[in-house]
C-alpha positions, 0 to 999 in steps of 0.5 A: 521919209523912206528913201527909194531903194538904190538901183544905180550908183555914180561916183566922183573921182578925185578925192573920192575914189582916188588920191594923189600920192605926191606931196602937194606942198612940193608940187605947189612950190615947184610951180611957184619956183618955175614961174618966179613968183613968190608963194602966197598960199599953201595947198589947203588955201589954194583949194579953199579958193577953188570953191569960188570958181563957179565955171571953167572951160577946161582944167587950165581955165579952172586952175587959172581962176583958182590961182587968181582967187587965191591971190585975191584972198591973200593980197597977192598980185599975179600978172599971169595966173594962166602961166602959174596954172600951166606950171602947176599942171606940168608939175602934177603927175596925174598917174601918181594916184592911189585908191582911197580906202574901200574904193576897189571893193565899193566899185565891185559891189556897185557893179554887182548891184546895178548900173555904175557911172562916173561924174567928175569935174575935169577934162577927159585927157587928165581924168583918163590918165588917172583911170588908166593908172588904176585900171578902172576905166571900164568899171563905169558904163558911162563917163561924164567929164563935167566942165568939158561936156557939161557945166561943172558940178554943182550944175545939175547937167552932169547928173542929168546926162549920166542918168539918161545914159544909164536909163536911171531914175534920180530918186533911185540913184546914189551919188558918192562924192567928197565935196559938199558944195560940188558933189552933195549939193549938185546931186541933191539939186538933180534929185539924186541921193547923195553920200558924202565921203569927206577927206581928212579935215573936211568934216567941219565943212558941214557945220559952217555957214556956207555949206550947212544947207548941203545935207547928204543922205549918208556920211561914209567913214570909208567906201566900205560903208556903201554896202550898208546903203545898198 
């Protein structure tokens, strides 16, 4: 089936347009040391557990539920996962970020092509630190902080809110993200076209049983690939 031409592009933020520059092992180790808890997972295992978190009220609530899920996966008892969550957030410098390959060019190309929005899981205060660090806050005509103003992705509400703000139709809107479960599944459920730009090590996710049904319209090797879609 022929796809509708793209008139609007929306982006995810973390893992899509940017990546943290700090060593994730150091940040996680610091959090465990600060609260005096024996480390029971590495960063990959922690973020794998995050897929079990369906909903969260804010960033700390999300991290609390993620640490609780990781503890259950690895047979660890955590008396106060919220304390560990705050220690992890305190150890994270949200301004220590860099663009992923092709991100700046992709943003510019999208702005030349049509309207552009941001749809990101995460609280406004945290995400705006990253946007300010890379000087891209004004690159977007609308910002949807899912989990704060709407339920988090993969709920359809964040996508619906962005479409209304941009006066866009879903079938002519492309959403670019790095997560099959949150970005691709959410965008497709809302009727948008979806481009998957996975981080290193995530390409196998498309073939596992849990994510096999999350089929993107496009798979990007870098964000320079946006040009061929537009």
